[in-house]
N, C-alpha and C positions, 0 to 999 in steps of 0.2 A: 176859266184857263186855269186855276188853281187846283180845281175838283179833277179836273184831266189828268192833268201832271200826279197828283196825289193816284188815282186810279191805276194810271202807266204804272209807277212805281208799285204797287200792290201785286200789278199783274206780274214784273219782271221777278219783287220776291216769291211770287208764289212758283215763276217757272226755276227761280234758282234754286227753290228748298226739292223740287220733285226733279233736276238734276242732280242735287246730293245723293237724293234716295235711289235714285238711278243708278248712280257710281255706285253708294255702297253697295246694292243689288248684285250689282256685276262683279266687284271685288268680291264678296260672299263665295257667287257663283263659281269664281276662279279657285278659289282656295278650295271649295269641295271637289269642282272637277280636277285639280292638281290630287290631291287626296285621291280620288279615286284611279286615277293615271299609277299612281307609287303601289296602291296596293294592287292595281292590274298586274302592274311590271312584278312587281312580288310575289305573287301568286303565278305568273305564267314562269317566271325563273325558277323558281321553286320547283313546280309540276316539270319545267323542262329537265329539272337535276333527275328526279325521280326519273322520268322515262328513261333519260340518255344511259342510267346503271342499270334501269329493268333490260334495255341489248344489251348492254354491256355483261351483264350478269349471264345471258345465253351460252350455256356448256354446250359440250360436244353430242351430238343426238337430238339436242330439240331445233327448235324452228323459231319464227318469229312471232309465232304464235306464243309462243311459253314466255314473250316478254309480260304477258298480260299478268300471267301468274307472278313473275317476278316484282309487279308492280304492286300488286296485293298483298306480298308478302312484306314489301318492304313499308308501303303504309301500317299496315298490321304489326309493323314490328315496333311501332312509338305506341302499341296498348292503346291504355283509355285515352292518351291523349290525344292519339289519334284520331279516336272518337270528337273528341273535343275542337281538334284543329277543323274536321268535316264539318261539324253543327257550325262552327266559328264562319267556316268560308260560305256556307248555306246564309247564314242570317246577312254577310257583307253582301252577296250575291242578289237579294232581296233589298236591301237597301239603296246600296251604289251601282248596284248590276254590272260589275267588273268583266264578269263571263256569262255567257248564255245559261239560264237555266236545265234545258236539256243536257248541256257539258258535265255540269258536276253531277245529274242526278245520274247520267252513265258512270261517270267514274265510282261514284256511291254504290253503284250496282254491282261493276265489277268487284268493287273490293270488299263489298259488305255482304253482298247477295240481295236480291230482290228486295226482300221485306224490311232486313234491320237496314237496308240503303233507303227505302222508303219511309221508313221511321224517322232518319236523320235528319230526311228532305222537309220532311212536315215538321218536326220538331222544330227545325230553324226558322220554318216559313212561320210557324204560329209566333213563337219569341219575337221574331222583326216585323210580321205584321202588327203585332200589340204593340211592340217598340212605338212605331212610326205613328199610327191611332195617336198613341198617347201626346206623343208631340203635336203632331196637329192640332190635337184639341187645346192641346197648352199655348204653342204659339198661332195657331191659324193659318192665313194666307202668309205671311212674313214667313215663314217656314215651307209652305209647300213650296214657296216660287224659287226657292234654292235648287228644287228640283224637277217641278214640272212648270211646263208654261200653264199662266192662269187661261189663256185663250183654250186650251185645250183640255183645262177645266171647266170651262163655262161649255164648253163644246157638249157635254152631258148634261147640262141644265134643265133638258126634256124629264129626267129621271127627279122630279120634282114632289114628288110626296111618299109618304111614309109606307101607302102599299106597294110603291114599287120598288121601294129601295130592297129589302130581300129578294126579291123575285130576278131584278136585274143584276146583283152580287151571285145569284146561283147562275144564272145564264152565263155573263160574263167570264167566271170562272172556269166552267165546266166548258167552255170552247176552248179547244186547243187554238194555239196562235194569236190570241188575245195581250193585248201589254197587261200582262197580271200586276207586277208589281208597281207601276205609275197610276193604277186605279186606287190604289190603296188610299194614297195621298187625296184622291175626288171623295171615297167615300168618308173619309177621316172627316170632309166639312159637311159632310151630311148629318142628321139626327139619328142615323141609326147607331142601335146598341153599341158597342165597341166586342163584347161577348158575343153578340150574333154575328155579327159580320167574321169575328175571326174563325166561328164555329162554321160557319154556312162556307166561307171561301177555302176552308180547310179542306173539308170535306168534297167541293168542289173539284179542288185540286188532285185529289187522288187518282182518278183513272189516268189522268196524264204523267204523274209520277211514278206510278206503278209502271207503265208502258218503257218509260226511260229504262228504269230500274230493272225490269226482265233484260233488255237489250244489252245494258252493260253484264247483268250474268249471264246473260249467255256468250257472248265474247269471253268472258274467263273462262266456258264451259265449253269453247271452240266452236261452241254452233253458228260459226259467220253467217251462212248464210241465211239462217232462219232470224238473225240480228239485221241482215242489211235487208232482206224482205219487210222485216216490223219496221224498220225505220222508214223505208221509200213509203208504206203504207199510211207513218203516220206524218211523216211528212205532207203527202197529198191530200191527209185529211188534214191538216192542219193550213195548209194553203187554200183549201177550199172556205176552210171555216173563218180565214182571216177575211176573205173575199166577203163570205156573209157581213162578217161582223161590219167591215165598211159601209156596206150597201146598207144593214140597220140605221147606222148612225148618219149615213146622210139622210137618210129616209126619215129619220128621226129629228134631226136638225132643221131639214125641211117645214115637218110640221113644228115645231119649235117657233122657227122664223115667221111662219103663215099666222101661228098663235098672237106671237109679240107684235106682228102688226094690226091684226085685228083687235088688239088691246090697245094699241095706241090710236086708234082711231074711235075709240071708247070716249063718251065725256068725261072731263075730268073728277068728278064727284062722283065716279063709279070705282068700286073698289081696282086694285092695282093689281096682277097677278104674283104669279109666285118667281121670285127671284134667283138665278144661277147662287149655286153654294158661294163659289168664289166673292159673288156682286154681294150677299146676304152677308158673307162672313164681313166684308170691309168696310158695311153698313153698323156691324156692332165691334168694330175692333178689339173691344176691350171686353167683349162679353163673351161668355163660354158657348162654346160651339155645339155641345151636346147635352142631350136629357139624360144620360145613363152612361155607363161602363160597363 
């Protein structure tokens, strides 16, 4: 009876610890959510002021289309600080995703032209990707949980070998419409080298980024129909790729589940299969995740 009571007390203590950990995680997530919301509201308010001023600046003999030129001139009026602001917006977009990336990319193309706009976007993506990877390698799943559900991370556990990592980075980042920013957290929990991941993911982003900045540049040049056709085409391709991505994920999850079921049926003395990145990280909480930087 005494042993039973002790066991019940231990179980209650474990539940209490789990509940406390869950509450702490929820509190941190709320802080991140509030911070992201404030950033989003601040950016939208600032952009709304700029856009309003752009329309109010339309003079006699000018049309609504000239508002894009006024918008560009106002942003460029900040000089080098305008570039730093644009760079900072892109970094924040990757880290906390307050605004869809395509909107930022279009604005950059409109303001700085397709080439320099794309360059600013890619520079911001490189810096933010490298920063996230460093934090994930330093703090592991505790950091990842603040931004991405571990269930979603473990959905990708079929990417369980180093040979597959580089190939999947290229595929997932090349396809339009895939959730590229959350994927950084997943790959941060794997053994891929940070330098390799940053290089491959950045190169794979180029077609999507350049397409959006070209659309923004065409808007500034008043080539509205060309921009509309471009965005319709990109939207259609993105939708098709998103459906393809979901189909691939469902198929690979099914294969992973079948492999896990087969592994469970094996005798206990046979070697276990490769665990998902989040599970592996949880097992070696204090160990460094990556082999290289």
